[in-house]
C-alpha positions as CSV (number, residue, x, y, z in Angstrom):
1,X,-14.6,-14.9,-49.6
2,X,-14.0,-17.8,-47.1
3,X,-11.1,-19.0,-49.3
4,X,-9.5,-15.4,-49.3
5,X,-10.0,-15.2,-45.5
6,X,-8.4,-18.6,-45.0
7,X,-5.5,-17.5,-47.2
8,X,-4.7,-14.4,-45.1
9,X,-5.2,-16.2,-41.9
10,X,-2.6,-18.8,-43.0
11,X,-0.2,-16.1,-43.8
12,X,-0.8,-14.6,-40.3
13,X,-0.1,-18.0,-38.8
14,X,3.2,-18.4,-40.7
15,X,4.2,-14.9,-39.6
16,X,3.3,-15.6,-36.0
17,X,5.3,-18.8,-36.0
18,X,8.3,-17.1,-37.6
19,X,8.2,-14.2,-35.2
20,X,9.4,-16.5,-32.4
21,X,12.4,-17.7,-34.4
22,X,15.8,-16.1,-33.9
23,X,18.0,-15.4,-36.9
24,X,21.7,-15.7,-36.7
25,X,24.6,-14.7,-38.9
26,X,28.2,-15.6,-38.3
27,X,31.0,-14.3,-40.4
28,X,34.5,-15.4,-39.5
29,X,38.0,-14.7,-40.7
30,X,40.6,-17.4,-40.0
31,X,44.0,-18.3,-41.2
32,X,44.4,-20.0,-44.5
33,X,46.5,-22.8,-43.0
34,X,43.1,-24.4,-42.1
35,X,41.7,-24.1,-45.6
36,X,39.1,-26.7,-46.4
37,X,38.4,-27.7,-42.8
38,X,34.8,-27.9,-41.6
39,X,33.7,-25.8,-38.7
40,X,30.7,-26.9,-36.6
41,X,28.2,-24.8,-34.6
42,X,26.9,-27.0,-31.8
43,X,24.4,-26.5,-29.0
44,X,26.1,-25.7,-25.7
45,X,23.7,-28.0,-23.6
46,X,23.6,-31.2,-25.6
47,X,26.4,-30.8,-28.4
48,X,23.9,-31.4,-31.1
49,X,25.0,-29.8,-34.5
50,X,23.1,-26.6,-35.4
51,X,25.1,-25.7,-38.5
52,X,28.4,-26.3,-40.2
53,X,30.5,-24.5,-42.8
54,X,33.7,-25.2,-44.8
55,X,36.6,-22.7,-44.6
56,X,37.2,-21.2,-48.0
57,X,39.8,-18.4,-48.7
58,X,40.5,-18.1,-45.0
59,X,36.8,-17.4,-44.1
60,X,33.5,-19.2,-43.3
61,X,29.9,-18.0,-43.1
62,X,26.8,-19.4,-41.3
63,X,23.3,-18.2,-41.4
64,X,20.0,-19.7,-40.2
65,X,17.2,-19.7,-37.7
66,X,16.7,-21.2,-34.3
67,X,13.7,-21.4,-32.0
68,X,15.0,-19.2,-29.3
69,X,18.2,-17.2,-28.4
70,X,21.0,-19.4,-27.0
71,X,24.7,-19.7,-26.6
72,X,26.4,-22.1,-29.1
73,X,30.0,-23.3,-29.6
74,X,32.2,-23.1,-32.7
75,X,34.6,-26.0,-33.0
76,X,36.5,-28.1,-35.5
77,X,37.4,-31.7,-35.1
78,X,40.9,-31.4,-36.4
79,X,42.2,-28.4,-34.5
80,X,41.5,-25.8,-31.8
81,X,39.9,-22.6,-33.2
82,X,41.4,-20.4,-30.4
83,X,43.3,-21.0,-27.2
84,X,44.0,-24.6,-26.5
85,X,41.2,-26.3,-24.4
86,X,39.1,-23.1,-24.6
87,X,35.7,-22.9,-26.3
88,X,34.8,-20.3,-28.8
89,X,31.3,-19.2,-27.9
90,X,28.8,-17.4,-30.0
91,X,25.5,-15.8,-29.0
92,X,22.7,-16.7,-31.4
93,X,20.5,-13.7,-30.3
94,X,19.4,-12.2,-33.6
95,X,22.6,-10.1,-34.2
96,X,25.4,-10.6,-36.6
97,X,28.6,-12.0,-35.1
98,X,31.9,-11.0,-36.7
99,X,34.8,-13.0,-35.4
100,X,38.5,-13.2,-36.2
101,X,40.1,-16.4,-35.1
102,X,43.8,-17.1,-34.8
103,X,44.9,-20.6,-33.6
104,X,46.3,-20.3,-30.1
105,X,44.8,-16.9,-29.3
106,X,41.6,-15.6,-27.9
107,X,39.0,-14.7,-30.6
108,X,38.4,-11.1,-31.6
109,X,34.7,-10.5,-31.6
110,X,32.3,-7.7,-32.6
111,X,28.5,-7.6,-32.8
112,X,26.1,-7.8,-29.9
113,X,27.1,-7.2,-26.3
114,X,26.4,-10.8,-25.6
115,X,29.0,-11.9,-28.2
116,X,31.6,-9.5,-27.0
117,X,30.9,-10.7,-23.4
118,X,31.1,-14.4,-24.2
119,X,34.6,-14.2,-25.7
120,X,36.1,-11.4,-23.4
121,X,35.2,-13.3,-20.2
122,X,38.4,-15.4,-19.9
123,X,40.6,-12.3,-20.6
124,X,38.5,-10.2,-18.3
125,X,38.3,-12.3,-15.2
126,X,41.7,-14.0,-15.1
127,X,43.8,-11.9,-12.6
128,X,47.2,-12.3,-14.3
129,X,48.4,-9.2,-12.5
130,X,48.4,-11.4,-9.3
131,X,49.8,-14.5,-11.0
132,X,50.6,-15.6,-14.5
133,X,49.1,-18.9,-15.7
134,X,52.4,-20.6,-15.0
135,X,52.7,-19.1,-11.5
136,X,49.2,-20.2,-10.7
137,X,49.8,-23.7,-11.8
138,X,53.1,-23.9,-9.8
139,X,51.3,-22.7,-6.7
140,X,48.6,-25.2,-7.1
141,X,51.1,-28.1,-7.5
142,X,53.0,-26.9,-4.5
143,X,50.0,-26.7,-2.4
144,X,49.0,-30.3,-3.4
145,X,52.5,-31.6,-3.0
146,X,52.8,-33.7,0.2
147,X,56.6,-33.2,0.2
148,X,56.4,-29.4,0.1
149,X,57.6,-27.5,3.2
150,X,55.0,-25.9,5.5
151,X,56.4,-22.5,4.5
152,X,56.1,-23.2,0.8
153,X,52.6,-24.6,1.2
154,X,51.5,-21.4,3.1
155,X,53.0,-19.2,0.5
156,X,51.3,-21.1,-2.2
157,X,47.9,-21.1,-0.3
158,X,48.2,-17.3,0.2
159,X,48.7,-16.8,-3.6
160,X,45.9,-19.1,-4.5
161,X,43.5,-17.5,-2.0
162,X,44.3,-14.0,-3.2
163,X,44.0,-15.1,-6.9
164,X,40.6,-16.8,-6.3
165,X,39.2,-13.9,-4.3
166,X,40.1,-11.4,-7.1
167,X,38.6,-13.9,-9.7
168,X,35.4,-14.0,-7.7
169,X,35.2,-10.2,-7.6
170,X,35.7,-10.0,-11.3
171,X,33.1,-12.6,-12.0
172,X,30.6,-10.5,-10.0
173,X,31.5,-7.4,-11.9
174,X,31.3,-9.2,-15.2
175,X,27.8,-10.6,-14.4
176,X,26.5,-7.1,-13.2
177,X,27.9,-5.4,-16.3
178,X,26.3,-8.1,-18.5
179,X,23.1,-8.9,-16.7
180,X,21.1,-7.8,-19.7
181,X,22.3,-10.4,-22.2
182,X,22.7,-14.1,-22.6
183,X,26.5,-13.9,-22.6
184,X,26.5,-12.8,-19.0
185,X,23.7,-15.3,-18.3
186,X,25.7,-18.2,-19.5
187,X,28.7,-17.4,-17.3
188,X,26.5,-16.6,-14.4
189,X,25.0,-20.0,-14.7
190,X,28.3,-21.6,-14.9
191,X,30.1,-19.8,-12.0
192,X,27.3,-18.9,-9.5
193,X,28.5,-21.7,-7.2
194,X,31.5,-19.5,-6.4
195,X,29.2,-16.7,-5.2
196,X,27.5,-16.2,-2.0
197,X,23.7,-16.0,-1.7
198,X,23.8,-12.3,-1.3
199,X,26.0,-11.8,-4.3
200,X,23.6,-14.0,-6.4
201,X,20.6,-12.0,-5.2
202,X,22.4,-8.7,-6.0
203,X,23.0,-9.7,-9.6
204,X,19.5,-11.0,-10.1
205,X,17.9,-8.0,-8.5
206,X,18.7,-5.8,-11.5
207,X,18.9,-8.5,-14.3
208,X,16.9,-8.2,-17.4
209,X,14.1,-10.6,-18.4
210,X,16.3,-12.0,-21.1
211,X,19.0,-12.8,-18.6
212,X,16.6,-14.4,-16.2
213,X,15.0,-16.5,-18.9
214,X,18.3,-18.3,-19.8
215,X,17.9,-21.9,-18.8
216,X,20.8,-22.1,-16.4
217,X,19.7,-18.8,-14.7
218,X,16.2,-20.1,-14.3
219,X,17.7,-23.1,-12.4
220,X,19.7,-20.7,-10.2
221,X,16.5,-18.7,-9.4
222,X,14.6,-21.8,-8.6
223,X,17.3,-23.0,-6.3
224,X,17.5,-19.6,-4.5
225,X,13.8,-19.7,-4.0
226,X,14.1,-23.1,-2.2
227,X,17.2,-21.9,-0.3
228,X,15.3,-18.9,1.2
229,X,12.9,-21.4,2.7
230,X,15.7,-22.8,5.0
231,X,17.0,-19.4,6.2
232,X,17.1,-18.6,9.8
233,X,13.9,-17.2,11.2
234,X,11.7,-18.9,8.6
235,X,9.0,-21.4,9.5
236,X,10.0,-25.0,8.7
237,X,8.2,-26.8,5.9
238,X,6.6,-30.1,6.9
239,X,6.9,-33.3,4.9
240,X,5.9,-36.9,5.3
241,X,8.2,-39.8,4.5
242,X,8.6,-43.6,5.2
243,X,11.0,-45.4,7.4
244,X,12.7,-48.6,6.5
245,X,9.6,-50.6,7.4
246,X,7.3,-48.4,5.3
247,X,5.8,-46.6,8.3
248,X,5.1,-42.9,7.5
249,X,6.4,-40.1,9.6
250,X,5.8,-36.4,9.6
251,X,8.6,-34.0,10.5
252,X,6.0,-32.0,12.5
253,X,5.5,-35.1,14.8
254,X,9.0,-34.5,16.1
255,X,9.1,-30.7,16.0
256,X,6.0,-30.5,18.1
257,X,7.1,-33.2,20.6
258,X,10.6,-31.8,21.3
259,X,12.3,-28.6,22.3
260,X,14.8,-28.8,19.4
261,X,14.9,-31.0,16.3
262,X,17.8,-31.6,14.0
263,X,16.9,-32.5,10.4
264,X,19.9,-34.4,9.1
265,X,20.3,-35.2,5.4
266,X,23.0,-37.7,4.5
267,X,23.6,-40.9,2.6
268,X,25.5,-44.2,3.1
269,X,27.8,-43.3,0.1
270,X,28.7,-39.9,1.4
271,X,32.1,-39.9,3.1
272,X,31.8,-36.5,4.8
273,X,28.3,-37.5,6.1
274,X,29.7,-40.6,7.7
275,X,32.7,-38.7,9.1
276,X,30.3,-36.3,11.0
277,X,28.2,-39.1,12.5
278,X,30.4,-39.8,15.6
279,X,30.1,-36.2,16.7
280,X,26.3,-36.2,15.9
281,X,26.0,-39.3,18.1
282,X,27.7,-37.4,21.0
283,X,25.4,-34.5,20.6
284,X,22.4,-36.8,20.7
285,X,23.6,-38.6,23.8
286,X,24.3,-35.3,25.6
287,X,21.1,-33.4,24.7
288,X,18.5,-36.1,23.9
289,X,17.2,-36.3,27.5
290,X,17.0,-32.5,27.6
291,X,14.6,-32.3,24.7
292,X,16.6,-32.8,21.5
293,X,15.7,-35.1,18.7
294,X,17.2,-36.0,15.3
295,X,15.3,-36.9,12.1
296,X,17.6,-38.5,9.6
297,X,16.8,-38.4,5.9
298,X,18.8,-40.5,3.6
299,X,19.6,-39.6,0.0
300,X,20.3,-43.2,-0.8
301,X,18.8,-45.1,-3.7
302,X,19.8,-48.5,-2.4
303,X,17.6,-49.5,0.5
304,X,19.9,-52.2,1.7
305,X,22.9,-50.0,1.8
306,X,21.0,-47.4,3.7
307,X,19.7,-49.8,6.4
308,X,23.1,-51.6,6.6
309,X,24.8,-48.3,7.3
310,X,22.4,-47.1,10.0
311,X,23.0,-50.4,11.8
312,X,26.8,-50.5,11.4
313,X,27.1,-47.0,12.7
314,X,24.5,-47.6,15.5
315,X,22.5,-44.4,14.8
316,X,19.8,-44.4,17.4
317,X,17.4,-41.8,16.0
318,X,14.6,-42.2,13.5
319,X,15.6,-42.7,9.8
320,X,13.5,-41.9,6.8
321,X,14.0,-42.0,3.0
322,X,12.1,-42.0,-0.3
323,X,15.2,-43.6,-2.0
324,X,15.2,-40.9,-4.7
325,X,18.7,-39.5,-4.1
326,X,18.9,-35.9,-5.3
327,X,15.3,-36.0,-6.2
328,X,14.4,-36.6,-2.6
329,X,11.3,-34.6,-1.4
330,X,13.3,-32.9,1.4
331,X,16.0,-31.9,-1.1
332,X,13.5,-30.3,-3.5
333,X,11.7,-28.5,-0.7
334,X,14.8,-27.0,1.0
335,X,17.0,-26.7,-2.1
336,X,19.6,-29.2,-0.9
337,X,22.3,-29.5,-3.5
338,X,25.0,-31.0,-1.3
339,X,25.2,-33.2,1.7
340,X,25.8,-33.4,4.7
341,X,22.9,-30.9,5.2
342,X,21.3,-30.0,8.5
343,X,18.6,-27.8,9.8
344,X,18.1,-26.8,13.5
345,X,14.4,-26.3,14.3
346,X,13.1,-25.0,17.6
347,X,9.9,-26.0,19.5
348,X,7.9,-23.3,17.7
349,X,8.9,-24.6,14.3
350,X,11.3,-21.8,13.6
351,X,14.6,-22.5,11.8
352,X,17.4,-21.5,14.0
353,X,20.4,-22.6,11.8
354,X,21.5,-24.4,8.7
355,X,24.5,-26.6,8.4
356,X,25.8,-26.0,11.9
357,X,28.5,-28.4,13.2
358,X,30.8,-28.8,16.2
359,X,30.9,-25.9,18.7
360,X,28.4,-23.7,16.7
361,X,25.8,-26.6,16.8
362,X,26.2,-27.1,20.5
363,X,26.0,-23.4,21.2
364,X,22.8,-23.0,19.2
365,X,21.2,-26.1,20.9
366,X,22.0,-24.7,24.4
367,X,20.6,-21.3,23.5
368,X,17.3,-22.9,22.3
369,X,17.1,-25.2,25.4
370,X,17.7,-22.2,27.7
371,X,14.7,-20.3,26.4
């Protein structure tokens, strides 16, 4: 009896393990001019080979299992399967993908919504009614040409701006229309940097669990959770970090002791950060005696470079670093994915601004000091 029970339990375990696997079937028609070539199915994230097939009689077939749904790429070492320099994507999501490929053209795809979405994206979001590919490229070259006239540059800039705004609007619509499949998820993960925080939140608000579980989308969600912690009106998050001598400092030590505190994230290797330092020094000189303090946090890895830069630029405020670059504790806490990055914190520990510079920074400081 025990042997029989063990046998059925073993079958159950096998069934359970297999239930988590995702089947994929890919059938593709392609021109006979590529007869005998090998097509590879590769992982989008690490380019590892998932499967391969040889083209026979103008077709190829792939079938197998993967651990979880994902987006993969079809490619051939000897030629482009579709448009030059354009990937042919396929959603391995348990559905059968039917593709027709013609070298030099976008693929024709049927099957799941994800597969249709993946390969219609480029055609869907490119606003060729505003500018053809050639017109866009010419405008870009004119805008970057130092010898172009001001009028030509302005005309090119207007076209590029109109083009990119329309592209962003189409990206938003595409992600909203496909926020229930991994096709939409893949492009959302790829292009979310072009969207505002409100636009990202709007797309995520109605997204399916499948969409949110896609790795790139999970990273966006994690980043947004951190970004919300730095929004105006929120209480600041304290941290403790060492200065160049190893002495530990808490941000709260400065927030509680001053009327207004600037948290300035920078690095010695960051050109834009260094370009802003002269103005920040003027702000410090003007408002320090009135109750302003600056806490600098370096995203350097090289301690010597960090110390040398603070001395060369004669930065008179406190400087801290854990020498972890983008893994810096402050960066992880506040979702910092670019520097320079600043927070303006009032005497009550409430964030009053993020990434304020120039006149906006001075106005905000004066408003806080006047309270």
